[in-house]
N, C-alpha and C positions, 0 to 999 in steps of 0.2 A: 391385259392378258385374259384369255378365256377362263371361265370358271372350271372348264374341263381340260385344262392343260395337264399333261401327264409328266411324271417324273422319270428321268432317264434310268433305264435298267442298269447301265454302266455306272451311273452315279450311286445307285442303291448298292450295287455290289462293292463299290469302293468304300462306302460307309460301313458296310458289313465287315470288311476286312481291316478297318482302321483300328489303331491301338492308341492308348493315351488315357488321360484322366476321365474321359467321358465314355470309355469303352467297358463292355461287360467281360467277365472271365469265361474262357472256353474250357469247360471241365466235364461236359456231359457226353457219354458214349451211347450206343444204340440201346443197351439194356436200361440205362437211366431214362432215355426218352420213351421207350415202350412202357416202362413202369410209370412214368408221368401220365401217359395216356390212360393206362388202366386205372391209375390212382384217381384221375379226374372222372372217368366214366362210371365206374362201379361205386355208386353212392346213393344219393337221395332217390334217384329213379328206381333202383331195384329194392331199396329198403323201405321206401315210403310211397312214392307216387304210383308204383305198379298196382298195388292193392287199391288205392283210391280211384285210379282210372278204371280198373275192373268193376268196382262197385258202382261208379257213377255213369260209365259210358259203354264199355264193351262186354262186360261179363266174362265168361271163359274165353271168349274170342280176343281177350287181351293178348293172347299169344300171336294172333294175326296182326294186332296193332304193333307188337314188338317187331315182327318181321317187316312190316311196312316202314316203320321208323328206322329200322336197321338198314333197309334197302336205300332209303333216302340218304342216310349217313354214309353208306358205302359209295354212292355216286359222288357225294360232296368230298368224301375222303380221297378219292382218286384225283379230283381237281386240286385239293389242298396239297397232295403229295407232289404233283408236278410243280406247283408254285413254290413250295418249300425248298425243293431241290434247285430250282432256277433262280429264286430270289431269297437266299437264306438270311433273312434279317428279322429282327425282333417284332416288327409291326404286324406280322401275320396278315389277315384279310385286309387290314387298313392299308398296308404297303402294297399288297397285290392290286387293290383298287386304285391306288395312286399311280401305279405303273401302267395301268390299262385303261381305266375309265375316267381318270382325271381327279383334280383336287377336291371338287365339291362332293363327288361320290366317295372319295377317300374320307373326307370329314364325316359324311353321313354314316359310313360303316364304322369309323372309329368311335363316334358317339353312340352308335348302336351297340358296339361291343361292350359298353358299360353295362347294358342290360344283361348281356351274357355272363360276363365275368364277375362284376361287383355284385349284381343282384343274384347271380347264380350262387356265389359264395354265401350270400345272405339266406337263400333258400335252404342250402345245405346246413347252415348254422341252426336254423329252426328245426330241421329234422334231427340234427345232432342233439338238440335240447330235449326233444321228445324221448329219444332213446336213453339219454342220461337220467332223466327223471324216473323213467320206468326201471332202469337198472338200479338206481338208488333205492327205489321202493322195494325191489327184491331183496336188497341187503338190509331192509328194515329202517331205512332212512327216508323220512318224508320231507321232500323239498317243498317249500311254501308254494302252494298252487297259484297264488296271486302273482308270483314272479316267474312263472314257467311258460307263459304264452303271450301272444300279442294282445294289446288292450282290447277289451270287449269280448275276448274269447271265453266261452263257458267251459271250465275245467271241472270234470267230475271227480269227486273224492271217493275213497274206498266205501264209505257208508252211503253213497248215492247223492250226497250234498253237492250242489253246483256252486262254484266260486268263479266270479268274474275276474279274469286276469288283467293286470295293469302294465306288465313289462316282462320281457323274456330275458331274464338274467343269465341263464346258462349259455344262450346263444351269444351274448356279448362277451362272456368270459372266454369262450373258445376263440372268438375273433381276435381278442387281444393277444392270446398265446400264439396263434398262428402268425400274427403280424410281427411279433418279436422274433420268431423263428426265421421269417423271410428277410428281415432286416439283417440278421446275422450272416446269411450267406446262401447262395444257390446250391452249392455242393452239399452243405449240411441239410438243406431242405430236401434235396433229392434223395439223400441217404435215409432220412426219416421216412420219406414217402415210400421208398422201396421196401423197407421193413414192414410198414403198415400194409402195403399191397399184398405181401406174402400172407399176412394174417387174414385179411378179408377175403382173398380168393380161396383160401383153405376153408373158411367158414361157408362160403357160397357153395363150394363143391360138396361139403358135408351135408348142407341142406338138400341139395339135389339128390345125393346118394341115399341118405336116410329117408327123406320125405317121399321119394319115389316108391318106397316099399309100403307106404300107407295111403297112397292116393286112392280116393273113392271115386271111381269113374262116373258115378251118378252126379257128382258135382260139375261134370263137364257138359251136362245136358240141361236145357238146350245150349249147344255150343255158342250159337249166336242168338241171344234173347230177342224176342220180338220188339220192334221199335214201339215206343210209347205214343208216337204221334208227334214228338218233338225232335228236331234235328239234334243228333248227338246223344240221344238217350236210347242206346242199344240199337240193334239192327246194323246194317252196313254203314250208316252214318255214324253210329256209335264207335265202330272200328276206326273210322277216319278221325273222329274227335279224340278217341283214345290214343291214336298214333300221334296226333298233334300235341296232346298233353304229355304223353310218355316220352316224346322226343327228347324231353329234358334228360331222360336216362342216358342218352347217347352223347350228350354234350360233353365235351372235354377233349376228344381226340384232336380237335383243332388247336387246343391250348398247347400241344406239343410244338406247333409251328412258331409259337410266340417265343420259345426258348432257342430259336435258330442261332442267335448270336452267342449262345453259351454252349453250343454243340461243338465237339472236336472236329467232326467231319460232316457238316450239315448236308452237303449234296448227296451223300450216300445214306446217312443215318436218319435223316428226317422222314423219308418215305417209310423206312422200317418202323420207326416209332409210331407214325400216324396209322398206317394200314395194319400193322401187327396188333396194336392195342385194340383197334376197332374190331378186327376179326375175333379175337379172344373174347371180348366183352359181348359181342352179338350172340355168340354161341351160348355163353353162360346165361344171358338174359332170357332167351327163348326157353331154355330148359327150366330155369328157376320160376318163371312166370307160369309155365304149365303145371309145375308141381304145386305152387301156391293155390291156384284155383282148383286143383284136384284134392287138396287137403281139407279145404273149408269152402262153404258156399260163398260165391263172390260178393253176396250182399253183406257179408260180415267183415269185409276187408277195407272199408272206408274209414280207417283209423290212423293214428299217428305212427303206429308200429305194426303194420300188417303182417310182416314176416313172422313176428313174434306170435301173432294170433294163429297163423298157419301151423307153427311148431307146437303150440299148445294143443291144437286139434290132433296132431300126430301123437302127442304125448298120451292123450286119452285112449287112442286106438292101440297104442303099444303096451298098455298096462298088462302085466302078466306074461309078456313075451320076452324073448332073449334080447330084444331091442330096448327094453325098458330102461336099462341103466344108461345107455347112450342118449336116449330121448330125454331123460330127466335132466341132463345137463345141457341139452341143446338150447333151451331158452336163454340160459346164461351165456353160452358161446355166441349165439346169434346177436344178442344185444351188445356183447363185447366187440364182436366183429363189426357190427354196424357203427358203433361209436368210433372205432379205429378207422373204419372205411370212410366215414363221413369226414373225419379229420383230414385224411389225405386228399379228399376232393377239395376241401377248403384251401389246403396248401397250394394245389395246382391252380385253382381259380384265382386266388389272391396273388399268386406268382405272376399270372398272365396279365392282369389288369394294369399294374404299374409299368409293364414293358410296352403296353399300347400307348400309355401316356408318354413314356420315354421317347418312342418313335415320333409321336405327334409333336412333341416339343423340339426334337431334332429338326423337324421341318418348319418350325416357327409357328405352328398352329396353336400351340399352348405356350405359356410363359417359360422362360429359361430355367426357372427353378425345378420344373418338372423333369429335366434331363440330368439333374445333379446325381452323381454317383458317390456313394460313401467311400472316403479315401482308404479305409481299412478293409471293409467287407466287400467292396466292389458291387454293391447292389443299389438300385434306385430307391434309397431309403425314404426320401421325402414323399414320393408318390405312393410308396408302400404304406406309410403311416396314414396318409390321406385316405387311401383305399380302405384301410382298417377302420377308420372312423365312419366312413359311409356304410360299410358292411355292418358295423355294430349298430348303427342307428336303424338301418333297414330291417335287420333281423330282430331287433328288440321290439319293434313296433308294427310290423307288417305280417299278416297271415300268410301261411305257406302257399295256399292256392293262388293268391294274387301274384306272389313272387314267381312261382313256377310257370304260370302262363306267360308272364312278361318275358321271362328268360327264354322260353321256347320260341316266341314270335321274333324276338330280337336275334336269336341264333339263326333261325330259318331265313331271315332277311339277309344276314351275312352270307349264308350258303348260296342264296340266289346270286348275289353280286360276285362271289368267287367263281361260281360255276359259269357265269357269263364272261367273267374276266379272263379265264384261262383260254376260252375260245378266241376272244378279241386279241390276246397276245400271240396266239398261234398265227393269226392272220397278219398282224402288224409286224411281228418280229419272228418270222419262221426260221431265221438263221441262228437264233440263240441256242447256246448249249443247254440241253435239258437232260440231266442225269437220269431223271425218271419222266416218262411220258404217259399221260392218261391215254389208255387205249380207246380207239374210236371216239376221239375227243369231240368231234362235231355231232356225235349222237349223245355221248355221256353228258357233256356240258349242258346243252339245252334240256335234256331229260331231267338232270339233277335240279335245274332251276324250276322246271314245271312241277316236279314232285314236291319240292320245298314250298312252292306257292300253293299247291293243293293242300298241304298240311297246315299252312297258315290260314287258308280259307276255312278249315275245320275248327279253328279256335273261336271262342266267344266274341261277340261284338264289342263288349266293354274292353277286352284286351286290345282290340284294334284301336279303339278310342284312346287308350292310354299310350299306345305306340305313337299315334299321330301327335298327341300332346308332347310327348318326349322329343319327337323329331322337330317340332316347332321350336321348342326351347333350344335345341341344338343349333338350329338355323340362326336364332338370335345371337347365340354365343359366337358362332362362326363369323357373322358379318360385323359383330361388335369388336372382335379381336383377331381371329385367325385370318380373315381376308386381307387385312392391312399389314399383318406381320409375317405372312407366308414367305419363307426363304426363296421358294421358286418364283413367286411373283416379284419379289424385290430384285432377284437376279435378272429376270427377264426385262423388267423396267429399266434397270441400269444398262443392260446390253442395248436396248432400244435407244436409250439416250446417247450412247456412244456412236451410233450409226450416223453417217453423214446425211 
């Protein structure tokens, strides 16, 4: 059988509607799905990476980086929405690739999605740790600096003393708590996520409304700082590099599609969840990034909690005004909102990864234990726990910059494959029922792939090297196990043997 043999859409739909001991529970409505998308998108990107990308790459033009990254996400989002309504199954981009481009491509994208979801959760855990340590400091509690960051990271104490960190303990603690929540149940996880989303969206709106009153327009000039002579260091290349890095901020809307088998009416509700969450988050991102670089010079935002720095600047400007009372409690609210917000991102990311494993195991590409469902909670408990262990190790020992860039390039690769796959499926199966259709698909699909490739090109060379190494490891795993255990391959070989 060819490495690029595809899985029947009819078979995928049959699996999606199956019930039994290996099936997931359908309990999510359109509000739950939209909330999952917002919960995944508004997190580390807006609370952490926005400021760092502005300081290192784009300057005030980080607003344009946001628009470019949002545009790329919108193109991909349209492609995801069509696939999610046509093939409503838990595997997301992995299954879409299997149905259109073949098994090998499906494996590549499934392996690649580990970079998005597992390492994405690890990146968020590191950001969560930074805000928790800062929040505890405000309450007069000094968390041991040596256990607050990745090994080798220099942590500055209040007196200016530098301490070399050895382990990021808060990141590991939040990972354990989220893992327990996800094992208990999807509905419980979604309910917790919705409550947290309300809190963090309220905080972001408050930052926009109050911060806009104290924007110093001088901080917006020059809007596009002159390039230093190095690609990605300001100028137009800095906008591109900033978009590639900040693209992490938009990651998450595709995680909605992973919950397709737990949606009550996936054909109708999946596009609402994907596109609705993306639209809301894009608007909030552009507004809040403009406010942040207007409140404080972009050169001061390359810290673990840049939004808190921006609010501190507004606090100084508001002294003696009617806004002073509100501004004084803003740092507390921002940090609380960031902690809550980052927690919900972890919930969605760590919810998505086990369901990718679940789909791959259903196809025989991973061992059978990866598809086991808890008899009481109806969740993929084994892969959820394994995901939790991986995230805990990565977040405890890896710097956020390395994690963030790996997640961005992994997600962009997934977007390329999905964008091309939706075009291929239109050509191969034009008769399929598509409750949602990507408009001008033969333009949107290729354009989405090109834009995503362009953003990938803007990422550092060492990130590409790490991606290649990761993919080589994936190929070894596939040919050592997945190739010979593939259900599709086994069925096709058996069928060929029965032929006269």
